[in-house]
Backbone bond lengths (Angstrom), bond angles and torsions (degrees), N, CA, C in turn:
res aa  C-N    CA-C-N  psi(-1)  N-CA   C-N-CA  omega(-1)  CA-C   N-CA-C  phi
1 M - - - 1.496 - - 1.532 109.04 -
2 K 1.327 121.44 133.22 1.437 123.98 -179.17 1.514 108.39 -82.59
3 D 1.359 113.15 162.34 1.508 118.92 -179.67 1.546 108.22 -63.21
4 G 1.271 113.64 136.65 1.509 116.12 177.78 1.520 112.20 88.24
5 E 1.346 118.59 -8.51 1.453 120.16 177.28 1.550 109.60 -102.72
6 F 1.331 110.76 148.86 1.462 116.04 -178.87 1.475 108.76 -132.22
7 D 1.306 117.59 142.38 1.480 120.95 176.23 1.545 107.75 -77.26
8 A 1.335 114.26 140.47 1.484 120.93 177.59 1.500 108.64 -65.27
9 P 1.315 122.35 136.21 1.461 122.82 178.94 1.517 109.88 -60.24
10 A 1.291 116.78 138.09 1.467 119.77 178.77 1.521 110.42 -75.20
11 P 1.323 116.50 141.61 1.455 119.35 -178.24 1.563 110.75 -65.81
12 P 1.305 118.25 148.30 1.437 120.45 -179.77 1.477 110.68 -50.36
13 A 1.353 118.68 141.42 1.459 121.23 -177.41 1.520 111.81 -58.38
14 K 1.319 115.89 -42.46 1.496 120.18 -174.75 1.557 108.39 -64.89
15 A 1.338 115.66 -42.52 1.512 117.59 -178.09 1.543 108.87 -69.42
16 A 1.350 118.29 -38.78 1.439 119.55 179.80 1.519 111.82 -65.90
17 S 1.308 114.49 -38.03 1.490 121.14 179.03 1.539 108.25 -65.48
18 R 1.266 120.53 -41.64 1.477 121.63 178.79 1.472 111.57 -65.80
19 V 1.322 118.43 -41.20 1.499 122.06 176.78 1.497 109.57 -61.28
20 D 1.300 116.46 -47.14 1.501 117.76 178.25 1.473 113.64 -60.73
21 E 1.322 115.72 -40.97 1.501 119.92 -178.40 1.559 107.74 -66.20
22 E 1.340 117.55 -42.19 1.486 120.41 177.36 1.531 110.43 -61.68
23 R 1.296 116.93 -40.57 1.470 120.61 -179.90 1.505 113.06 -61.59
24 R 1.417 112.76 -45.27 1.446 120.08 -179.97 1.531 109.60 -65.81
25 R 1.360 117.12 -37.16 1.457 119.31 179.30 1.558 111.69 -66.99
26 M 1.289 115.78 -38.93 1.463 121.00 179.05 1.559 110.31 -64.19
27 L 1.352 113.75 -43.64 1.501 118.02 179.74 1.528 109.82 -65.55
28 R 1.283 118.76 -38.84 1.445 120.13 179.87 1.479 110.23 -66.85
29 S 1.348 116.26 -44.31 1.468 122.36 -179.75 1.550 109.31 -60.68
30 A 1.329 116.80 -42.61 1.450 119.06 -178.17 1.550 111.02 -65.71
31 A 1.358 113.71 -43.09 1.490 118.41 -179.54 1.493 109.77 -63.77
32 V 1.331 118.88 -47.25 1.464 122.44 -176.35 1.549 110.32 -69.03
33 G 1.370 114.03 -36.65 1.438 119.99 179.53 1.557 112.00 -63.38
34 G 1.283 116.64 -35.38 1.472 123.50 179.80 1.596 107.59 -68.90
35 A 1.362 113.64 -42.98 1.500 116.80 177.72 1.485 112.17 -63.88
36 V 1.388 113.86 -40.26 1.479 116.46 -177.78 1.560 111.02 -69.50
37 A 1.350 114.53 -35.10 1.493 116.03 177.65 1.511 111.50 -64.89
38 C 1.342 115.04 -40.30 1.474 117.05 -179.68 1.540 111.40 -66.90
39 A 1.327 113.51 -36.70 1.476 117.58 178.59 1.495 111.43 -67.59
40 A 1.367 115.06 -36.03 1.499 116.60 177.91 1.530 109.31 -68.55
41 L 1.324 119.00 -41.88 1.461 119.45 177.48 1.531 112.39 -60.15
42 L 1.291 116.79 -31.68 1.444 120.26 178.85 1.563 112.52 -82.91
43 G 1.297 113.80 -0.17 1.489 118.03 178.98 1.479 115.63 80.98
44 L 1.368 115.25 15.49 1.430 119.65 -179.19 1.479 113.85 -86.31
45 L 1.388 116.72 -19.47 1.461 121.92 177.83 1.517 107.99 -131.44
46 D 1.307 114.86 144.33 1.462 121.88 173.97 1.556 111.35 -65.55
47 H 1.282 117.66 122.75 1.469 121.81 -175.82 1.511 110.71 -67.32
48 R 1.339 119.80 -15.21 1.451 119.85 -179.90 1.498 118.68 -81.12
49 V 1.295 119.34 -2.45 1.462 125.76 179.87 1.517 109.69 93.51
50 A 1.319 114.74 119.34 1.411 121.43 179.05 1.526 111.46 -89.17
51 R 1.313 117.01 101.55 1.435 119.63 178.29 1.534 110.56 -155.07
52 A 1.247 118.43 158.28 1.484 122.63 -174.32 1.527 110.31 -81.03
53 A 1.293 120.38 -32.37 1.436 123.99 -178.92 1.501 114.05 -144.13
54 P 1.327 122.16 156.51 1.416 124.41 179.48 1.574 109.67 -60.88
55 R 1.317 115.47 150.58 1.441 121.73 179.49 1.532 108.22 -95.53
56 L 1.387 113.18 149.55 1.455 120.57 171.98 1.516 106.65 -82.63
57 R 1.300 115.41 112.95 1.540 119.49 178.50 1.465 112.19 -85.89
58 P 1.251 118.06 162.17 1.529 122.37 177.56 1.492 109.87 -66.18
59 P 1.352 116.30 165.76 1.439 122.63 -178.93 1.500 110.36 -57.01
60 G 1.340 115.63 143.12 1.474 122.65 175.84 1.490 113.82 81.02
61 A 1.377 120.15 7.87 1.402 120.98 -177.59 1.564 112.30 -64.80
62 L 1.337 115.54 141.30 1.484 115.55 175.29 1.527 110.65 -71.74
63 D 1.338 114.93 174.50 1.508 115.17 170.30 1.480 111.31 -49.43
64 E 1.321 116.15 148.41 1.483 122.21 -168.95 1.524 113.79 -51.35
65 E 1.359 119.73 -47.66 1.405 120.47 -179.99 1.519 112.62 -60.50
66 D 1.390 114.28 -46.71 1.429 120.73 -178.26 1.536 109.41 -67.42
67 F 1.303 118.68 -37.21 1.451 123.76 178.18 1.498 110.98 -60.04
68 L 1.351 115.06 -49.99 1.482 118.94 -179.26 1.560 111.31 -64.59
69 A 1.328 117.70 -28.66 1.460 119.43 177.05 1.478 112.82 -77.24
70 A 1.329 117.93 -34.04 1.473 122.68 -177.16 1.540 114.32 -83.50
71 C 1.345 116.14 -30.45 1.457 116.75 -174.21 1.538 110.44 -73.69
72 I 1.288 114.43 132.10 1.474 120.65 -179.62 1.537 112.63 -101.02
73 K 1.350 116.80 3.11 1.471 122.01 174.55 1.499 111.21 65.73
74 C 1.293 116.46 34.00 1.503 121.60 -175.80 1.514 110.07 -75.16
75 G 1.361 119.07 -27.64 1.441 122.52 177.42 1.528 114.45 84.52
76 Q 1.383 118.08 8.27 1.440 121.49 -178.28 1.537 110.76 -64.15
77 C 1.326 117.73 -35.87 1.443 120.37 179.82 1.553 110.43 -68.14
78 V 1.352 116.84 -32.39 1.478 121.18 176.77 1.536 110.84 -63.01
79 Q 1.317 113.24 -42.74 1.535 118.83 -175.54 1.478 113.59 -69.72
80 V 1.366 119.10 -29.15 1.445 119.34 -174.93 1.540 112.21 -95.20
81 C 1.303 119.37 -9.70 1.498 122.28 -176.29 1.578 108.14 -64.53
82 P 1.306 117.99 120.01 1.457 121.38 -177.78 1.506 115.68 -67.29
83 V 1.365 115.93 -20.88 1.518 118.88 179.91 1.456 111.10 -113.59
84 D 1.356 120.49 11.11 1.474 124.05 -179.46 1.556 109.17 52.62
85 A 1.345 115.44 42.92 1.479 119.48 179.00 1.542 110.29 -79.33
86 I 1.291 117.23 -29.24 1.487 119.55 -172.59 1.517 110.77 -88.71
87 R 1.336 114.56 130.92 1.467 119.37 177.89 1.525 107.80 -127.78
88 L 1.339 118.64 167.28 1.414 123.98 -178.43 1.526 112.96 -99.77
89 G 1.297 117.35 145.49 1.463 121.38 -178.06 1.515 113.46 -65.40
90 D 1.339 116.41 152.17 1.452 120.38 -178.10 1.553 110.97 -91.00
91 L 1.295 114.20 176.39 1.498 122.12 -179.51 1.552 111.79 -58.60
92 N 1.383 114.96 -39.17 1.437 117.01 -174.34 1.507 113.69 -73.92
93 E 1.355 117.37 6.38 1.465 123.23 172.89 1.488 113.99 -96.30
94 G 1.290 116.08 13.42 1.507 120.84 178.89 1.485 110.80 59.72
95 L 1.333 117.04 -131.00 1.468 120.74 -175.46 1.508 111.08 -68.85
96 A 1.320 120.16 -4.93 1.478 123.28 175.03 1.509 112.28 -86.46
97 N 1.312 115.16 1.46 1.447 120.26 172.18 1.544 109.77 -53.76
98 G 1.351 118.69 124.94 1.418 119.54 178.34 1.508 113.21 85.19
99 V 1.347 120.06 -2.65 1.438 121.95 -179.54 1.577 106.57 -88.84
100 P 1.349 113.25 137.07 1.487 117.62 -178.47 1.504 115.42 -68.16
101 H 1.302 115.64 144.80 1.457 122.51 173.95 1.511 109.17 -157.08
102 I 1.305 116.21 172.66 1.468 124.32 -178.15 1.535 112.37 -125.76
103 V 1.295 119.27 130.61 1.453 122.52 172.51 1.517 106.84 -105.15
104 A 1.316 113.51 97.55 1.458 120.24 -168.03 1.534 112.50 -59.56
105 R 1.343 113.88 -37.06 1.501 114.64 -176.16 1.554 111.00 -66.03
106 H 1.309 116.32 -25.36 1.496 118.73 -179.84 1.568 110.02 -88.99
107 Q 1.368 114.41 -42.24 1.486 116.81 179.29 1.515 105.91 -161.08
108 A 1.313 114.80 112.54 1.515 119.91 179.87 1.499 111.27 -83.57
109 C 1.318 112.59 164.57 1.506 119.82 172.59 1.533 106.61 -87.15
110 D 1.329 118.58 106.07 1.453 116.93 -178.12 1.512 112.79 -99.96
111 F 1.318 117.45 15.94 1.519 123.94 176.07 1.524 110.81 55.15
112 S 1.397 115.71 36.29 1.429 119.93 175.74 1.549 112.07 -60.97
113 C 1.314 115.57 -27.73 1.473 116.30 -179.30 1.523 113.25 -81.10
114 D 1.349 115.78 -14.13 1.483 122.01 177.28 1.549 114.25 63.47
115 A 1.322 118.26 -33.31 1.432 119.07 -178.40 1.516 110.48 -102.53
116 T 1.332 117.41 12.64 1.465 123.19 -175.64 1.509 109.88 45.75
117 Q 1.299 115.10 71.04 1.468 120.60 -176.37 1.535 113.65 -59.50
118 C 1.314 113.88 -26.75 1.497 117.76 178.63 1.541 109.92 -61.13
119 V 1.333 116.48 -39.37 1.475 120.33 178.06 1.477 108.14 -66.18
120 L 1.318 118.10 -46.03 1.490 122.50 -177.50 1.534 111.93 -61.36
121 A 1.372 116.04 -32.56 1.451 122.58 -177.05 1.541 112.46 -81.04
122 C 1.309 118.51 -24.19 1.452 119.59 -174.03 1.526 111.17 -68.01
123 P 1.320 117.82 122.59 1.455 120.15 -175.40 1.536 116.40 -84.27
124 T 1.316 114.72 -9.68 1.502 117.59 -174.52 1.492 115.49 -111.23
125 G 1.327 118.75 -9.61 1.476 121.76 -176.07 1.521 111.94 86.26
126 A 1.356 117.21 7.85 1.477 117.39 171.78 1.507 113.18 -59.94
127 L 1.293 116.30 -31.59 1.446 126.72 166.69 1.513 105.26 -110.27
128 S 1.312 114.45 124.37 1.483 116.04 -169.85 1.541 112.22 -142.64
129 H 1.287 115.51 146.41 1.470 125.19 174.03 1.546 109.53 -87.72
130 L 1.313 116.93 -5.70 1.449 121.41 -175.38 1.481 116.39 -86.48
131 I 1.383 114.96 -4.80 1.466 121.11 175.79 1.535 108.68 -66.15
132 D 1.312 113.42 156.28 1.505 121.20 175.50 1.507 106.89 -44.37
133 R 1.366 114.63 135.68 1.454 120.00 -172.84 1.542 113.99 -51.75
134 K 1.332 115.04 -40.85 1.491 117.74 -179.11 1.499 110.60 -63.66
135 E 1.346 118.12 -30.39 1.460 118.16 -174.55 1.535 111.57 -101.80
136 Q 1.344 118.43 5.42 1.433 121.76 -172.57 1.521 114.83 -55.70
137 T 1.330 116.35 -40.87 1.480 118.41 -179.95 1.547 110.69 -121.35
138 R 1.308 118.21 5.28 1.486 119.21 -177.46 1.550 107.54 -75.46
139 M 1.304 111.10 118.47 1.476 118.60 -178.77 1.636 108.30 -101.31
140 G 1.300 114.15 -20.50 1.488 117.99 -178.49 1.513 105.83 175.56
141 V 1.347 115.02 -153.07 1.459 120.13 177.48 1.505 107.91 -151.64
142 A 1.359 113.21 144.91 1.484 117.89 -178.76 1.535 109.55 -76.07
143 R 1.356 114.77 146.26 1.428 121.29 178.55 1.493 108.36 -132.91
144 L 1.290 119.78 141.14 1.466 123.45 169.97 1.504 107.26 -78.79
145 A 1.289 116.60 84.96 1.511 121.56 -173.35 1.533 113.84 -76.59
146 A 1.330 116.16 -25.16 1.481 118.47 -179.58 1.537 108.19 -134.39
147 P 1.303 120.35 73.28 1.401 121.14 -177.61 1.471 118.40 -56.37
148 D 1.377 115.98 -31.74 1.485 119.16 -178.54 1.512 111.32 -72.60
149 A 1.311 116.92 -13.97 1.502 120.78 179.85 1.552 112.89 -94.58
150 C 1.338 115.99 -14.37 1.484 122.66 -177.58 1.519 109.91 -62.16
151 L 1.265 117.64 123.81 1.536 123.09 176.31 1.490 109.12 -63.15
152 A 1.340 121.20 -46.60 1.409 124.69 -177.53 1.532 112.72 -57.33
153 R 1.341 114.95 -39.87 1.460 119.84 177.14 1.503 112.10 -68.86
154 K 1.291 118.49 -18.17 1.527 124.31 178.21 1.524 108.23 -90.13
155 G 1.351 117.78 -13.30 1.454 121.15 -174.69 1.555 110.64 78.43
156 A 1.314 114.20 21.07 1.500 120.07 -173.39 1.507 110.83 -98.49
157 G 1.319 116.10 152.96 1.416 122.08 177.12 1.537 111.19 -95.34
158 F 1.361 115.74 -168.92 1.448 119.95 176.13 1.497 108.67 -150.90
159 K 1.344 116.36 140.62 1.472 122.30 -178.74 1.522 107.76 -138.55
160 G 1.382 113.50 129.08 1.473 117.18 175.14 1.528 109.36 115.91
161 A 1.313 115.06 -173.28 1.507 122.06 177.84 1.495 109.16 -73.51
162 T 1.301 115.21 125.13 1.515 119.81 -169.96 1.544 112.81 -59.09
163 R 1.282 119.00 -35.48 1.502 118.85 179.09 1.539 111.65 -119.19
164 G 1.295 116.13 18.13 1.442 119.80 177.77 1.555 112.89 92.58
165 A 1.340 115.34 166.27 1.436 121.03 -174.40 1.522 112.04 -73.44
166 D 1.332 118.07 -17.06 1.449 121.70 -176.64 1.553 114.65 -96.82
167 F 1.365 113.68 -2.91 1.457 116.68 -178.95 1.528 109.77 -69.19
168 K 1.347 113.99 136.29 1.472 121.94 -173.05 1.540 111.41 -98.27
169 G 1.327 120.27 -2.67 1.432 120.04 -176.11 1.492 112.52 -69.48
170 R 1.364 113.28 153.14 1.500 120.44 179.83 1.542 109.87 -122.79
171 L 1.356 113.81 156.88 1.396 119.61 -175.00 1.544 108.42 -152.85
172 R 1.329 116.77 148.75 1.450 120.52 179.18 1.557 108.49 -84.69
173 Y 1.271 113.79 121.61 1.566 120.93 176.86 1.581 103.44 -108.60
174 A 1.376 116.09 100.45 1.391 119.48 -173.45 1.533 112.44 -62.17
175 E 1.399 117.85 -28.78 1.418 117.38 178.69 1.490 115.05 -69.47
176 I 1.357 115.50 -16.78 1.471 122.50 -177.03 1.553 110.06 -99.37
177 D 1.299 113.91 -53.96 1.481 121.68 177.73 1.531 109.63 -155.78
178 R 1.342 112.47 117.81 1.441 118.68 -173.41 1.545 113.48 -62.14
179 W 1.351 116.23 -24.35 1.499 117.82 -172.00 1.533 111.85 -116.79
180 K 1.270 120.17 -30.18 1.477 121.79 -172.73 1.541 109.71 -94.20
181 P 1.331 116.38 117.63 1.417 121.57 177.18 1.513 110.55 -66.07
182 Q 1.400 117.33 145.77 1.403 122.65 -174.58 1.544 109.11 -118.21
183 P 1.329 117.60 149.33 1.507 117.99 173.34 1.518 112.42 -58.13
184 V 1.277 116.11 128.67 1.507 120.26 178.84 1.483 109.80 -60.16
185 A 1.320 118.11 -36.89 1.495 122.62 -175.57 1.541 110.02 -64.03
186 D 1.319 118.40 -21.87 1.487 120.89 -177.05 1.560 111.44 -85.96
187 H 1.313 117.00 0.55 1.434 119.81 -176.44 1.578 110.78 -127.82
188 P 1.374 113.97 84.44 1.460 117.57 176.72 1.486 114.92 -71.08
189 Y 1.320 121.42 157.14 1.402 124.84 -177.07 1.569 107.56 -119.04
190 D 1.338 114.30 155.58 1.468 121.82 170.82 1.562 106.54 -139.38
191 L 1.359 111.62 91.52 1.457 118.34 -170.35 1.515 111.09 -114.97
192 E 1.336 117.98 129.72 1.489 119.11 177.34 1.518 109.28 -70.31
193 L 1.358 116.80 -35.06 1.428 122.77 171.12 1.459 111.02 -127.48
194 C 1.274 120.60 129.53 1.491 123.33 -175.52 1.548 106.75 -68.22
195 D 1.280 115.21 123.09 1.515 121.45 177.50 1.532 108.24 -136.74
196 L 1.326 117.30 29.42 1.492 118.22 -172.02 1.533 112.87 -63.72
197 C 1.342 116.68 -33.54 1.496 118.16 -179.55 1.523 109.53 -64.48
198 V 1.360 118.00 -32.01 1.448 123.12 -179.43 1.509 109.48 -83.52
199 R 1.268 115.34 -49.22 1.484 124.58 -174.05 1.555 111.67 -58.11
200 Q 1.322 115.17 -39.91 1.497 118.20 -175.27 1.489 115.14 -101.32
201 C 1.256 119.08 -1.41 1.477 123.16 177.22 1.554 109.97 -59.50
202 P 1.282 116.91 125.78 1.519 122.37 -178.79 1.491 113.74 -79.98
203 I 1.349 115.30 -10.67 1.510 117.31 -175.69 1.527 108.87 -108.82
204 E 1.313 114.68 123.82 1.441 121.11 -177.04 1.553 112.13 -59.83
205 N 1.366 114.23 132.37 1.407 118.97 176.11 1.544 116.81 58.42
206 A 1.328 115.61 34.68 1.457 121.44 179.48 1.533 112.72 -94.04
207 I 1.363 113.95 -26.90 1.464 116.39 -177.28 1.545 105.17 -152.04
208 A 1.313 116.51 145.44 1.472 124.03 176.08 1.557 110.16 -143.03
209 L 1.344 111.24 168.02 1.477 120.05 175.18 1.508 108.53 -104.65
210 A 1.326 115.49 129.63 1.460 121.12 179.11 1.505 111.32 -114.28
211 P 1.316 120.97 144.57 1.499 121.39 173.42 1.473 111.89 -59.98
212 M 1.353 112.89 147.03 1.505 119.14 178.22 1.491 113.63 -93.52
213 S 1.322 116.08 -5.45 1.488 119.89 179.03 1.548 108.43 -158.89
214 D 1.322 115.71 173.37 1.429 118.53 179.17 1.566 112.10 -90.45
215 D 1.300 117.23 0.15 1.412 122.69 178.00 1.494 111.72 -73.12
216 P 1.323 119.85 115.56 1.492 120.95 -179.46 1.532 113.00 -63.68
217 K 1.324 118.98 -16.10 1.436 119.55 179.76 1.540 112.08 -90.36
218 D 1.317 114.92 -6.77 1.446 121.80 178.02 1.548 109.68 -82.70
219 H 1.310 114.47 107.23 1.500 119.26 -177.72 1.548 113.64 -83.48
220 R 1.313 117.64 -1.35 1.417 120.99 -177.31 1.508 110.32 -67.67
221 R 1.361 115.96 140.50 1.455 120.51 178.34 1.560 108.71 -136.77
222 T 1.228 120.07 150.95 1.431 122.92 176.37 1.545 114.43 -120.94
223 P 1.259 120.06 133.07 1.488 121.12 179.27 1.493 109.21 -63.31
224 V 1.340 115.25 137.70 1.420 124.11 175.48 1.520 110.79 -123.17
225 V 1.300 118.17 115.15 1.492 120.05 -178.34 1.506 108.30 -86.79
226 K 1.361 115.24 135.16 1.453 120.76 -175.54 1.501 110.77 -110.95
227 D 1.358 116.16 176.94 1.463 120.96 -174.10 1.553 113.02 -64.47
228 A 1.304 118.30 -20.66 1.449 122.17 -178.54 1.541 112.22 -73.84
229 C 1.339 117.59 -15.41 1.441 119.34 -178.62 1.543 112.14 -58.67
230 V 1.338 115.02 134.09 1.473 118.46 178.53 1.510 113.22 -112.88
231 G 1.389 115.92 0.02 1.438 117.29 176.55 1.505 114.28 80.27
232 C 1.331 118.64 25.61 1.456 121.58 -175.00 1.533 112.21 -66.86
233 G 1.327 118.12 -25.27 1.464 121.42 174.50 1.476 116.29 93.74
234 V 1.378 119.01 4.65 1.370 121.20 178.78 1.610 112.19 -63.06
235 C 1.282 114.32 -40.95 1.480 118.06 178.17 1.538 110.84 -61.11
236 E 1.307 118.68 -38.46 1.431 123.79 178.22 1.508 108.76 -65.69
237 M 1.317 117.84 -44.89 1.434 122.45 -174.18 1.503 111.07 -64.71
238 V 1.371 120.67 -41.67 1.421 124.13 -172.19 1.527 111.79 -89.69
239 C 1.334 118.36 -11.22 1.466 116.77 179.70 1.518 110.79 -58.39
240 P 1.332 116.34 129.65 1.459 119.43 -170.68 1.535 115.19 -85.41
241 V 1.352 118.31 -5.79 1.450 119.10 179.27 1.517 108.24 -94.05
242 E 1.317 114.49 158.37 1.462 120.17 -179.30 1.554 111.59 -126.96
243 P 1.275 120.74 124.86 1.522 127.11 -8.64 1.543 109.68 -66.16
244 A 1.348 114.96 164.10 1.467 122.27 -175.11 1.554 109.43 -58.32
245 A 1.315 112.58 139.87 1.470 117.65 177.10 1.529 110.34 -74.12
246 I 1.339 116.23 -33.69 1.500 118.91 178.97 1.530 106.96 -114.93
247 R 1.350 114.52 134.58 1.436 120.74 -176.00 1.544 110.68 -139.22
248 I 1.321 115.73 165.88 1.492 122.25 -174.10 1.502 106.52 -95.76
249 E 1.297 114.64 129.70 1.483 120.95 171.12 1.553 104.58 -99.05
250 V 1.312 112.13 122.17 1.510 119.43 -170.45 1.521 112.56 -71.00
251 R 1.331 115.40 142.36 1.468 120.10 173.41 1.546 107.11 -85.83
252 I 1.337 115.13 117.62 1.390 119.96 -175.58 1.584 109.56 -94.63
253 T 1.301 119.30 -34.51 1.431 123.76 179.01 1.536 109.76 -121.87
254 G 1.287 116.86 -177.90 1.472 119.90 178.18 1.434 112.25 -66.89
255 R 1.325 120.69 -11.85 1.490 124.27 176.06 1.506 108.71 -83.55
256 D 1.366 114.53 154.88 1.488 118.57 172.10 1.526 108.78 -63.89
257 P 1.365 114.50 153.44 1.449 118.59 177.83 1.533 111.56 -80.99
258 G 1.352 115.33 37.22 1.466 116.65 179.95 1.487 112.72 117.16
259 G 1.332 115.98 -16.73 1.503 118.23 -179.87 1.498 110.36 86.22
260 P 1.357 115.51 163.52 1.447 121.68 -178.40 1.524 110.74 -64.44
261 S 1.333 114.62 161.05 1.439 119.06 178.39 1.563 109.45 -149.06
262 A 1.318 113.70 162.98 1.468 117.10 178.82 1.500 110.37 -76.88
């Protein structure tokens, strides 16, 4: 090194490693995506996407057919998600290989970014703020899929880490840090009545607990999903029973998947 010259500081090993992994993932996705597209053109794969159930798309996603047509599988939405909720489709999903989706039970979209950074990062409008205002961030709607398993409906409480000490999911706890998502496993609960789906919902007035009878001694409550629900999946992620009592019904088109329900 000559006098007056300085070496540029090396990037942190962890950050560099993540960048390299993302680059490798994108290259693999592009290569496999090309192979899948060729196979589809040859009639070897169904062009409609081979999967057992609809995927939960990131906020602002167009109707499914339009979304699949507009998404270029660039992975920008994956890189900006503050809780790493967005993942890319696998080869067995046909032309949806490399297309972003969310598995709420593993990691929900808790809107930690507030500005839906995935929408801002999307270069093609597959994720868009131009959708009708009501549907702008609606990904689906929560449903009480297993009412008999719901602890609140049993009048039961909950104590401990909601998904166990090994659960890797993260969530924004406003009372701890307004912006930085925290590991769910690091925040145990001690609740006389389980209200996790309401307590941790990031959307105001999206879900509530309602009495199940007029008896003041009856502590049972049932989750009631309201119009404000956007289907982010936080309620499904934090539900302590297995499988989750409350789950997200995916929005497939610009219309609601049936609307909220008690």
